MARNUTOR-881495 format. One record per residue: residue number from 1; residue in three letters; x, y, z negated of N, C-alpha, C in turn. Coordinates in Angstrom, 1 decimal, decimal comma. Each point is the difference from the previous one (the first is absolute). Layout:
R:pos:code:n_X:n_Y:n_Z:ca_X:ca_Y:ca_Z:c_X:c_Y:c_Z
R:NUM:ALA:X:Y:Z:X:Y:Z:X:Y:Z
...
***
This chain:
R:pos:code:n_X:n_Y:n_Z:ca_X:ca_Y:ca_Z:c_X:c_Y:c_Z
R:1:MET:-87,3:-107,6:-40,3:-0,7:-1,3:0,2:-0,7:0,0:1,4
R:2:ILE:0,0:-1,2:0,6:-0,6:-0,2:1,3:-1,5:-0,3:-0,2
R:3:ASP:-0,8:0,8:0,7:-1,5:-0,2:-0,1:-0,4:-0,9:1,2
R:4:TYR:-0,4:-1,3:-0,3:-0,3:-1,0:1,0:-1,1:0,5:0,9
R:5:LEU:-1,0:0,7:-0,5:-1,1:0,5:0,8:0,4:1,1:1,0
R:6:GLU:1,1:0,7:-0,4:0,5:1,0:1,0:0,8:-0,6:1,1
R:7:LEU:0,3:-1,2:-0,1:0,8:-0,7:1,0:-0,9:-0,6:1,1
R:8:LYS:-1,3:0,4:0,1:-0,9:-0,5:0,9:0,5:0,1:1,5
R:9:PRO:0,6:1,1:0,4:0,5:0,1:1,4:1,1:-1,0:0,3
R:10:GLN:0,9:-0,2:-1,0:1,0:-1,0:0,2:-0,5:-1,5:0,0
R:11:ARG:-1,0:-0,2:-0,8:-0,6:-1,3:-0,1:-0,8:-0,3:1,3
R:12:ASP:-0,6:1,1:0,6:-0,7:-0,2:1,3:0,9:-0,4:1,1
R:13:THR:1,2:0,6:-0,1:1,0:-0,3:1,1:0,5:-1,5:-0,1
R:14:VAL:0,2:-0,4:-1,2:0,4:-1,5:-0,2:-1,1:-0,9:0,4
R:15:ALA:-1,2:0,4:-0,4:-1,2:-0,9:0,4:-0,2:0,0:1,5
R:16:GLN:0,2:1,1:0,7:-0,2:0,1:1,4:1,0:-0,9:0,7
R:17:ALA:1,3:0,0:-0,5:1,0:-0,9:0,6:-0,3:-1,4:-0,2
R:18:CYS:-0,6:-0,4:-1,2:-0,4:-1,3:-0,2:-1,1:-0,5:1,0
R:19:ARG:-0,9:0,9:0,3:-1,1:-0,3:0,9:0,6:-0,2:1,4
R:20:VAL:1,0:0,8:0,4:0,7:-0,2:1,3:0,7:-1,3:0,0
R:21:MET:0,7:-0,3:-1,1:0,7:-1,3:0,0:-0,9:-1,2:0,1
R:22:GLY:-1,1:0,1:-0,7:-1,0:-1,1:0,1:-0,6:-0,2:1,3
R:23:LYS:-0,5:1,1:0,6:-0,7:0,0:1,2:0,9:-0,2:1,3
R:24:MET:1,3:0,2:-0,2:0,9:-0,3:1,1:0,5:-1,4:-0,1
R:25:GLY:-0,4:-0,8:-0,9:0,3:-1,4:-0,1:1,4:-0,3:-0,6
R:26:LEU:0,5:0,9:-0,8:1,3:-0,2:-0,6:0,0:-0,9:-1,2
R:27:THR:-1,2:-0,3:-0,5:-0,1:-0,9:-1,1:-1,4:-0,6:-0,1
R:28:GLN:-0,2:-0,9:-0,9:-1,3:-0,7:-0,1:-0,7:0,4:-1,3
R:29:SER:-1,3:0,1:0,1:-0,9:0,3:-1,1:0,5:1,0:-1,0
R:30:THR:0,3:-0,4:-1,2:0,4:0,9:-1,1:1,5:0,1:-0,2
R:31:PHE:0,8:-0,7:0,8:1,5:0,0:-0,2:0,7:1,2:0,6
R:32:GLY:0,9:0,5:-0,8:0,8:1,2:0,5:-0,2:1,2:-0,8
R:33:HIS:1,0:0,9:0,0:-0,1:1,3:-0,7:0,9:1,0:0,5
R:34:ILE:-0,4:1,3:-0,2:0,9:1,1:0,4:0,1:0,9:-1,3
R:35:SER:1,2:0,6:-0,1:0,2:0,9:-1,1:0,5:1,4:0,4
R:36:LEU:-0,1:1,0:-0,8:0,4:1,3:0,2:0,7:0,5:-1,3
R:37:ARG:1,3:0,4:0,1:0,7:0,6:-1,1:-0,6:1,4:-0,3
R:38:LEU:-0,1:0,3:-1,2:-0,4:1,4:-0,4:1,3:0,8:-0,3
R:39:GLU:0,3:0,9:0,9:1,3:0,7:0,0:0,2:0,7:-1,3
R:40:GLY:1,2:-0,2:-0,6:0,3:0,6:-1,3:-0,4:-0,8:-1,2
R:41:HIS:-0,5:-1,1:0,2:-0,5:-0,9:-1,1:0,4:-1,5:0,3
R:42:ASP:0,3:-0,7:-1,0:0,2:-1,5:0,2:-1,4:-0,7:0,0
R:43:LEU:-0,8:0,4:0,9:-1,4:-0,5:0,1:-0,3:-0,2:1,5
R:44:LEU:-0,9:-1,0:0,2:-0,5:-0,2:1,4:-1,5:-0,4:0,0
R:45:LEU:-0,6:0,4:1,1:-1,4:-0,5:0,3:0,1:-1,2:0,8
R:46:ILE:-0,8:-1,0:-0,3:0,1:-1,3:0,7:-1,4:-0,6:0,1
R:47:ARG:-0,3:-0,7:1,1:-1,2:-0,8:0,1:0,0:-1,1:-1,0
R:48:ALA:-1,1:0,0:-0,8:0,0:-1,0:-1,1:-0,6:-1,3:0,4
R:49:ARG:0,2:-1,0:-0,9:-0,6:-1,3:0,1:-0,8:-0,3:-1,2
R:50:GLY:-1,0:-0,9:0,1:-0,8:-0,3:-1,2:-1,4:-0,4:0,5
R:51:PRO:-0,9:-0,3:-1,0:-1,3:-0,5:0,3:-0,9:1,1:0,7
R:52:GLY:0,4:1,3:-0,1:-0,9:1,0:0,6:0,6:0,5:1,3
R:53:GLU:1,0:-0,6:0,5:0,7:0,6:1,3:-0,9:-0,2:1,2
R:54:SER:0,2:0,8:1,0:-0,6:-0,1:1,3:1,1:-0,7:0,9
R:55:GLY:-0,5:-0,5:1,1:0,9:-0,5:1,1:0,8:1,2:0,5
R:56:LEU:1,1:-0,3:0,7:0,9:1,0:0,5:-0,8:1,0:0,9
R:57:SER:-0,9:-0,6:0,9:-0,7:0,8:1,0:-1,0:0,9:-0,7
R:58:TYR:-0,3:-0,1:-1,2:-1,0:0,7:-0,7:0,5:0,8:-1,2
R:59:THR:1,3:0,2:-0,1:0,6:0,7:-1,1:-0,5:1,4:-0,1
R:60:THR:-0,3:0,5:-1,2:-0,3:1,4:-0,3:1,0:0,5:-1,0
R:61:ALA:-0,1:1,3:-0,3:0,8:0,7:-0,9:-0,1:-0,7:-1,4
R:62:ASP:-1,2:-0,5:-0,3:-0,2:-0,6:-1,3:0,8:-1,3:-0,2
R:63:ASP:0,4:-0,6:1,1:0,8:-1,2:0,0:1,5:0,2:-0,3
R:64:ILE:0,4:1,3:0,0:1,4:0,4:-0,2:0,2:0,4:-1,4
R:65:ILE:1,0:-0,6:-0,7:0,3:0,3:-1,4:1,3:0,6:-0,1
R:66:LEU:0,3:0,6:-1,2:1,2:0,6:-0,3:0,9:-0,9:-0,9
R:67:SER:1,2:-0,2:0,3:0,9:-0,9:-0,7:1,4:0,8:-0,3
R:68:ASP:0,7:-0,5:-1,0:1,3:0,6:-0,3:1,0:-1,0:0,7
R:69:PHE:1,3:0,4:-0,1:1,1:-0,8:0,7:0,4:-1,2:-0,9
R:70:GLU:-0,8:-0,3:-1,0:0,2:-1,2:-0,8:-1,0:-1,1:0,5
R:71:GLY:-0,9:0,5:0,8:-1,1:-0,9:0,5:-1,2:0,0:-0,9
R:72:LYS:-0,1:1,0:-0,9:-1,2:0,1:-0,9:-1,0:0,9:0,6
R:73:LYS:-1,3:-0,4:0,0:-1,1:0,8:0,4:-0,2:1,2:-0,9
R:74:ILE:-0,1:1,2:0,6:-0,2:1,2:-0,8:-1,4:0,5:0,1
R:75:ALA:-0,6:-0,1:1,1:-1,4:0,5:0,2:-0,7:-0,8:1,2
R:76:GLY:-1,3:-0,1:-0,1:-0,7:-0,6:1,0:-1,2:-0,8:-0,6
R:77:ARG:-0,8:-0,6:0,9:-1,2:-0,7:-0,5:0,4:-1,2:-0,9
R:78:PRO:-0,8:-0,3:-1,0:0,3:-1,1:-0,9:0,0:-1,4:0,6
R:79:ASP:-0,7:-0,2:1,2:0,0:-1,3:0,6:1,1:-0,2:1,0
R:80:LEU:1,0:0,9:0,0:1,1:0,0:0,9:1,3:0,0:-0,7
R:81:ASP:1,1:-0,6:0,5:1,3:0,1:-0,6:1,0:0,0:1,1
R:82:VAL:1,3:0,1:-0,4:1,1:0,1:1,0:0,1:-1,4:0,7
R:83:PRO:0,4:0,0:1,2:0,2:-1,3:0,7:1,2:-0,7:-0,6
R:84:LYS:0,1:-1,3:0,1:1,1:-0,8:-0,5:1,3:0,4:0,6
R:85:GLU:-0,1:0,4:1,3:1,3:0,4:0,7:0,3:1,5:-0,1
R:86:ILE:-0,5:0,7:-1,0:0,3:1,4:-0,1:1,5:0,3:-0,1
R:87:PHE:0,8:-1,1:-0,3:1,5:0,2:-0,1:0,6:0,2:1,4
R:88:ILE:-0,7:-0,4:1,0:0,5:0,4:1,4:0,0:1,5:0,1
R:89:HIS:-1,1:0,6:-0,4:-0,1:1,5:0,1:0,9:0,7:-0,9
R:90:ILE:0,0:-0,4:-1,2:0,9:0,7:-1,0:1,4:0,0:0,4
R:91:TRP:0,5:-1,2:0,4:1,5:-0,1:0,2:0,4:0,7:1,4
R:92:VAL:-0,9:-0,1:1,0:0,3:0,7:1,2:0,1:1,5:-0,2
R:93:LEU:-1,0:0,5:-0,8:-0,1:1,4:-0,2:1,2:0,4:-0,9
R:94:LYS:0,4:-0,8:-1,0:1,1:0,3:-0,8:1,3:0,1:0,7
R:95:THR:0,2:-0,9:1,0:1,3:-0,1:0,7:0,0:0,9:1,2
R:96:ARG:-1,1:0,5:0,5:-0,1:0,8:1,2:-0,7:1,3:-0,3
R:97:PRO:0,7:0,9:-0,7:-0,7:1,3:-0,5:-0,6:0,8:1,2
R:98:GLN:0,6:-0,2:1,2:-0,6:0,8:1,1:-1,3:-0,6:0,5
R:99:MET:-0,3:-1,2:-0,4:-1,3:-0,6:0,4:-1,1:0,3:-1,1
R:100:HIS:-1,2:0,2:0,5:-1,1:0,3:-0,9:-1,1:-1,0:0,0
R:101:SER:0,0:-0,9:0,9:-1,1:-1,0:0,2:0,5:-1,4:0,3
R:102:VAL:-0,6:-1,0:-0,5:0,3:-1,4:0,3:-1,2:-0,7:0,3
R:103:LEU:0,1:-0,9:1,0:-1,1:-0,8:0,5:0,4:-1,5:-0,1
R:104:HIS:-0,9:-0,9:-0,5:0,2:-1,4:0,1:-1,2:-0,7:0,6
R:105:ALA:0,2:-0,8:1,0:-1,1:-0,7:0,7:0,4:-1,3:0,5
R:106:HIS:-1,0:-0,8:0,5:0,3:-1,4:0,5:-0,4:-0,2:1,4
R:107:PRO:0,5:0,7:1,0:-0,3:-0,2:1,4:0,4:-1,4:0,4
R:108:ALA:-0,9:-0,8:0,5:0,2:-1,4:0,3:1,1:-0,2:1,0
R:109:GLN:0,0:0,8:1,1:1,0:-0,3:1,1:1,4:0,4:-0,4
R:110:VAL:0,2:1,0:-0,8:1,3:0,3:-0,6:0,5:-1,1:-0,8
R:111:MET:-0,9:-0,5:-0,9:0,3:-1,2:-0,8:0,4:-1,2:0,7
R:112:LEU:-0,6:-0,3:1,2:0,3:-1,1:0,8:1,4:0,1:0,5
R:113:PHE:0,4:1,1:0,4:1,4:0,2:0,5:1,0:-0,3:-1,1
R:114:SER:-0,3:0,5:-1,2:0,9:-0,2:-1,2:0,1:-1,5:-0,3
R:115:ILE:-1,2:-0,7:0,1:0,0:-1,4:-0,4:0,8:-0,9:1,0
R:116:CYS:-0,1:0,4:1,3:0,6:-0,8:1,1:1,5:0,5:0,3
R:117:ASN:0,5:0,9:-0,8:1,3:0,6:0,2:0,2:0,5:1,4
R:118:LYS:-1,0:0,6:0,6:0,1:0,5:1,3:0,1:1,5:-0,1
R:119:PRO:1,0:0,6:0,7:0,2:1,5:-0,1:-1,1:0,7:0,8
R:120:LEU:-0,3:1,2:-0,4:-0,9:0,8:0,9:1,0:0,6:1,0
R:121:LEU:-0,4:-0,1:1,3:0,8:0,5:1,1:-0,4:1,3:0,5
R:122:PRO:1,0:0,8:0,4:-0,4:1,4:0,6:-0,6:-0,2:1,4
R:123:LEU:-1,2:-0,3:0,1:-0,7:-0,4:1,3:-0,5:1,2:0,7
R:124:PHE:-0,1:1,2:-0,6:-0,6:1,1:0,6:0,7:1,3:-0,4
R:125:GLY:-0,1:1,0:0,9:0,5:1,3:-0,3:-1,0:1,1:0,0
R:126:ALA:-0,4:0,4:1,3:-1,0:1,1:0,1:-1,3:-0,4:-0,6
R:127:TYR:-0,3:-1,2:-0,2:-1,3:-0,4:-0,6:-0,1:0,6:-1,4
R:128:ASP:1,1:0,0:-0,7:0,0:0,7:-1,3:1,5:0,2:-0,5
R:129:PRO:0,6:1,0:0,4:1,5:0,2:-0,3:0,2:0,1:-1,5
R:130:THR:-0,9:0,5:-0,8:0,2:0,1:-1,4:0,1:-1,4:-0,7
R:131:ALA:-0,9:-0,9:0,5:0,1:-1,4:-0,4:1,3:-0,7:0,4
R:132:LEU:0,5:0,3:1,1:1,3:-0,5:0,5:1,1:0,4:-1,0
R:133:ARG:0,0:1,3:-0,3:1,0:0,5:-1,0:-0,1:-0,6:-1,3
R:134:LEU:-1,3:-0,3:-0,5:-0,2:-0,7:-1,2:0,7:-1,3:0,0
R:135:LEU:-0,2:-0,8:1,1:0,6:-1,3:0,2:1,5:0,0:0,0
R:136:LYS:0,5:1,0:0,6:1,5:0,1:0,2:0,7:0,5:-1,2
R:137:ASN:-0,6:0,9:-0,8:0,7:0,8:-1,0:-0,5:-0,1:-1,4
R:138:ASP:-1,3:-0,5:-0,2:-0,6:0,3:-1,2:-0,7:-1,3:-0,6
R:139:LEU:0,4:-1,2:0,5:-0,8:-1,2:-0,4:1,0:-1,0:-0,7
R:140:CYS:-0,4:-0,5:-1,1:0,8:-1,0:-0,7:-0,9:-1,2:-0,4
R:141:SER:0,6:-1,1:-0,6:-0,7:-1,2:-0,3:0,3:-0,3:-1,5
R:142:TYR:-1,0:-0,5:-0,7:0,2:-0,5:-1,3:-0,2:-1,5:0,0
R:143:PRO:0,9:-0,8:-0,5:0,0:-1,4:0,2:-1,0:-0,8:-0,9
R:144:ARG:-0,4:0,6:-1,1:-0,8:-0,8:-0,9:-1,5:0,2:0,2
R:145:SER:-0,8:-1,1:-0,3:-1,4:0,1:0,2:-0,7:-0,2:-1,4
R:146:VAL:0,2:1,1:-0,8:-0,5:0,0:-1,4:-0,8:1,3:-0,2
R:147:LEU:-0,9:-0,1:-1,1:-0,6:1,3:-0,4:1,1:0,9:-0,7
R:148:ILE:0,0:1,2:0,4:1,0:0,9:-0,5:-0,7:0,6:-1,3
R:149:SER:0,0:-0,8:-1,0:-0,8:0,2:-1,2:0,8:0,4:-1,3
R:150:ASN:1,3:0,3:0,2:0,7:0,5:-1,2:1,1:1,0:0,5
R:151:GLU:0,7:0,6:-1,0:1,0:1,0:0,3:1,1:-0,6:0,8
R:152:THR:0,5:-1,2:-0,3:1,1:-0,6:0,7:-0,2:-0,1:1,5
R:153:LEU:-1,2:-0,6:0,3:-0,3:-0,2:1,4:-0,3:1,3:0,7
R:154:GLY:-0,6:0,9:-0,7:-0,2:1,3:0,6:1,3:0,7:0,4
R:155:GLN:0,9:-0,1:-0,9:1,4:0,6:0,2:0,7:-0,7:1,2
R:156:ASP:-0,2:-1,3:0,1:0,6:-0,8:1,0:-0,5:0,4:1,4
R:157:LEU:-1,3:0,1:0,1:-0,7:0,4:1,2:0,5:1,5:0,4
R:158:ALA:0,0:0,9:-1,0:0,4:1,3:0,3:1,4:0,1:0,5
R:159:GLN:0,9:-0,8:-0,5:1,4:0,0:0,5:0,0:-0,4:1,4
R:160:THR:-0,8:-1,0:0,4:-0,1:-0,5:1,3:-0,4:1,1:1,0
R:161:MET:-0,9:0,8:-0,5:-0,6:1,1:0,8:0,7:1,3:-0,1
R:162:MET:1,2:0,0:-0,6:0,7:1,3:-0,3:0,2:0,9:1,2
R:163:HIS:0,2:-0,6:1,2:0,2:0,8:1,2:-1,0:-0,3:1,1
R:164:SER:-1,2:-0,5:-0,4:-1,0:-0,3:1,0:-1,4:0,5:-0,5
R:165:LYS:-0,8:0,4:1,0:-1,4:0,4:-0,3:-1,0:-1,1:0,0
R:166:ALA:0,4:-1,2:0,5:-0,9:-1,1:0,1:0,8:-1,3:-0,3
R:167:CYS:-0,7:-0,9:-0,6:0,6:-1,3:-0,4:-1,0:-1,1:0,3
R:168:MET:0,5:-1,1:0,7:-0,8:-1,2:0,2:0,3:-0,9:-1,1
R:169:MET:-1,0:-0,4:-0,8:0,2:-0,9:-1,2:-0,4:-1,4:0,4
R:170:ARG:0,9:-0,9:0,0:-0,2:-1,4:0,5:-1,2:-0,7:-0,6
R:171:GLY:-0,9:-0,4:0,8:-1,1:-0,8:-0,4:-0,9:0,8:-1,0
R:172:HIS:0,0:1,4:0,1:-0,7:0,8:-1,0:-0,7:1,1:0,7
R:173:GLY:0,7:0,9:0,6:-0,6:1,2:0,6:1,1:1,1:0,4
R:174:ILE:-0,4:1,2:-0,2:0,9:1,1:0,3:0,0:1,0:-1,2
R:175:THR:1,0:0,8:-0,1:0,0:1,2:-0,8:0,6:1,1:0,9
R:176:THR:-0,6:1,2:0,0:0,5:1,2:0,7:0,0:1,1:-1,0
R:177:CYS:0,9:1,0:0,3:0,0:1,2:-0,8:0,1:1,2:0,9
R:178:GLY:-0,4:1,2:-0,5:0,0:1,2:0,8:0,0:1,3:-0,8
R:179:LYS:0,2:1,1:0,7:0,0:1,3:-0,7:-1,4:0,4:-0,4
R:180:SER:-0,9:-0,7:0,6:-1,4:0,3:-0,3:-0,8:-1,3:0,1
R:181:VAL:-1,3:0,1:-0,5:-0,8:-1,2:0,2:-0,2:-0,3:1,5
R:182:GLN:-0,2:1,0:0,7:-0,2:-0,2:1,5:1,2:-0,6:0,6
R:183:ASP:1,2:0,4:-0,4:1,2:-0,5:0,6:0,2:-1,5:-0,3
R:184:ALA:-0,2:-0,4:-1,3:0,1:-1,4:-0,3:-1,0:-0,8:0,7
R:185:THR:-1,3:0,5:0,2:-1,0:-0,8:0,6:0,3:-0,1:1,5
R:186:LEU:0,4:1,1:0,7:0,3:-0,1:1,4:1,2:-1,0:0,3
R:187:THR:0,9:0,0:-0,9:1,1:-0,9:0,1:-0,5:-1,5:0,0
R:188:ALA:-0,9:-0,2:-0,9:-0,6:-1,4:-0,1:-0,8:-0,3:1,2
R:189:ILE:-0,7:0,9:0,6:-0,8:-0,2:1,2:1,0:-0,3:1,2
R:190:ARG:1,1:0,7:0,0:0,9:-0,2:1,1:0,7:-1,4:-0,1
R:191:LEU:0,3:-0,4:-1,2:0,6:-1,4:-0,2:-1,0:-1,0:0,4
R:192:HIS:-1,3:0,2:-0,4:-1,1:-0,9:0,4:-0,1:-0,2:1,5
R:193:GLU:0,1:1,2:0,7:-0,1:0,0:1,4:1,2:-0,7:0,7
R:194:LEU:1,2:0,2:-0,6:1,2:-0,7:0,5:-0,2:-1,5:-0,1
R:195:ALA:-0,5:-0,5:-1,1:-0,2:-1,4:-0,2:-1,1:-0,5:1,0
R:196:ASP:-1,0:0,8:0,2:-1,1:-0,5:0,9:0,5:-0,1:1,4
R:197:ILE:0,7:1,0:0,5:0,5:-0,1:1,4:1,0:-1,2:0,1
R:198:ASN:0,9:-0,2:-1,0:0,9:-1,1:0,1:-0,7:-1,3:-0,1
R:199:TYR:-1,1:-0,1:-0,8:-0,7:-1,3:-0,1:-0,7:-0,3:1,3
R:200:ARG:-0,6:1,0:0,6:-0,7:-0,2:1,3:1,0:-0,4:1,1
R:201:ALA:1,1:0,7:0,0:1,0:-0,3:1,0:0,6:-1,4:-0,1
R:202:HIS:0,1:-0,5:-1,2:0,5:-1,4:-0,2:-1,1:-1,0:0,5
R:203:LEU:-1,2:0,3:-0,2:-1,1:-0,8:0,5:0,0:-0,1:1,5
R:204:LEU:0,3:1,1:0,7:0,0:0,0:1,4:1,2:-0,7:0,6
R:205:GLY:1,2:0,0:-0,7:1,1:-0,6:0,6:1,3:0,3:-0,7
R:206:ASN:1,0:0,5:0,7:1,3:0,3:-0,5:0,3:1,5:0,0
R:207:PRO:-0,3:0,7:-1,1:0,1:1,4:0,0:1,5:0,5:0,1
R:208:GLN:0,2:1,0:0,7:1,4:0,6:0,2:0,0:1,4:-0,6
R:209:SER:1,0:0,3:-0,8:0,2:1,3:-0,5:0,3:1,0:1,1
R:210:ILE:-0,4:1,2:-0,1:0,4:1,1:1,0:1,5:0,2:-0,2
R:211:SER:0,6:0,6:1,0:1,4:0,1:0,1:0,5:1,0:-1,1
R:212:GLU:1,3:-0,2:-0,4:0,6:0,8:-0,9:0,0:1,5:0,4
R:213:GLU:0,2:0,2:1,3:0,0:1,4:0,6:-1,4:0,6:-0,3
R:214:ASP:-1,0:-0,7:0,3:-1,4:0,5:-0,2:-0,3:0,2:-1,5
R:215:GLN:0,5:-0,9:-0,8:-0,2:0,2:-1,5:0,7:1,3:-0,4
R:216:GLU:1,2:0,2:0,4:0,7:1,2:-0,4:-0,7:1,3:0,5
R:217:SER:-0,6:-0,1:1,1:-0,7:1,2:0,6:-1,1:0,4:-0,9
R:218:PHE:-0,7:-0,9:-0,6:-1,2:0,3:-0,9:0,5:0,4:-1,4
R:219:GLU:1,1:-0,5:-0,4:0,5:0,4:-1,3:0,4:1,4:0,0
R:220:ARG:0,3:0,6:1,1:0,4:1,4:0,1:-1,2:1,0:0,0
R:221:LEU:-1,2:-0,5:0,2:-1,2:0,8:0,1:-0,3:0,6:-1,4
R:222:PRO:-0,6:1,2:-0,1:-0,4:0,5:-1,3:-1,2:-0,8:-0,5
R:223:PRO:-0,2:-0,1:-1,3:-1,1:-0,8:-0,5:-1,4:0,6:0,4
R:224:SER:-1,0:-0,9:0,1:-1,3:0,5:0,4:-0,7:0,6:-1,2
R:225:PRO:-0,9:0,9:0,3:-0,7:0,7:-1,1:-1,0:-0,9:-0,7
R:226:ASP:0,3:-0,4:-1,3:-0,8:-0,9:-0,7:-1,4:0,6:-0,3
R:227:GLU:-0,2:1,3:0,0:-1,3:0,6:-0,3:-1,0:-0,5:1,0
R:228:ALA:0,3:0,0:1,3:-0,9:-0,5:1,0:-0,4:-1,4:-0,1
R:229:TYR:1,0:-0,9:-0,3:-0,3:-1,4:-0,3:-0,9:-0,2:-1,2
R:230:TRP:0,3:0,8:-1,0:-0,8:-0,2:-1,2:-1,5:0,5:0,2
R:231:ARG:-0,1:1,1:0,7:-1,4:0,4:0,4:-0,7:-1,0:0,8
R:232:TYR:0,6:-0,7:0,9:-0,6:-1,0:0,8:-0,5:-1,2:-0,9
R:233:TYR:0,9:-0,5:-0,9:-0,3:-1,1:-0,8:-1,1:0,3:-1,0
R:234:SER:0,1:1,2:-0,6:-1,1:0,5:-0,9:-1,3:0,0:0,6
R:235:ARG:-0,1:0,5:1,2:-1,3:0,1:0,8:-0,4:-1,4:0,4
R:236:LYS:0,9:-0,9:0,3:-0,3:-1,3:0,4:-0,7:-0,8:-1,1
R:237:VAL:0,4:0,2:-1,2:-0,7:-0,7:-1,1:-1,1:0,8:-0,7
R:238:GLY:-0,3:1,2:0,6:-1,1:0,8:-0,5:0,4:0,8:-1,2
R:239:GLU:1,2:0,6:0,1:0,6:0,8:-1,0:0,0:-0,8:-1,3
***
């Protein structure tokens, strides 16, 4: 049996990522959630919704509940329950066994690009090579603007994301996945930054993608150490 109280370190990790997501402007007020698969079990920890919830920026371990892969709450405070879109998390984790965390949020600028059918352009390289690789190799789009509130829609979204770590959901938001909570969150931050730079560039004039040659040069670079990025964002929001 899983002891919910003994999962405090894992709940702390999910809560910390929620605070990062909120304070970095990836979503508004109480909307959005992050999950963590419990390895060896068909169970996940997830930021809960309900009358007792805190805003994203103020999430604590007590706001994180335990759920099974049927979307049923197993443990947690009585004034909290699973989010309506828990099927995003369940189905991405079911179809991507190598991934252990899923994030769903509503960054406004990413949503604007999906609404206007404007692609995110590869406008920079050295500014953030990891974000460039995300754009080139790991980003997909989901065409529907609905709540992913049942098994069928969850499976549909997961199939769309089968080969991607990040998905732009038309008129809705984003979903990202990663091998850890930190990985999924940093992917979301990078997608948010890509959209922000594209948005500002379009305001200034006629943005031009960097050359294919330059894009290829950055794709060959080894990945950046996520530990340093995570330490920065954690300190930025006050741990």
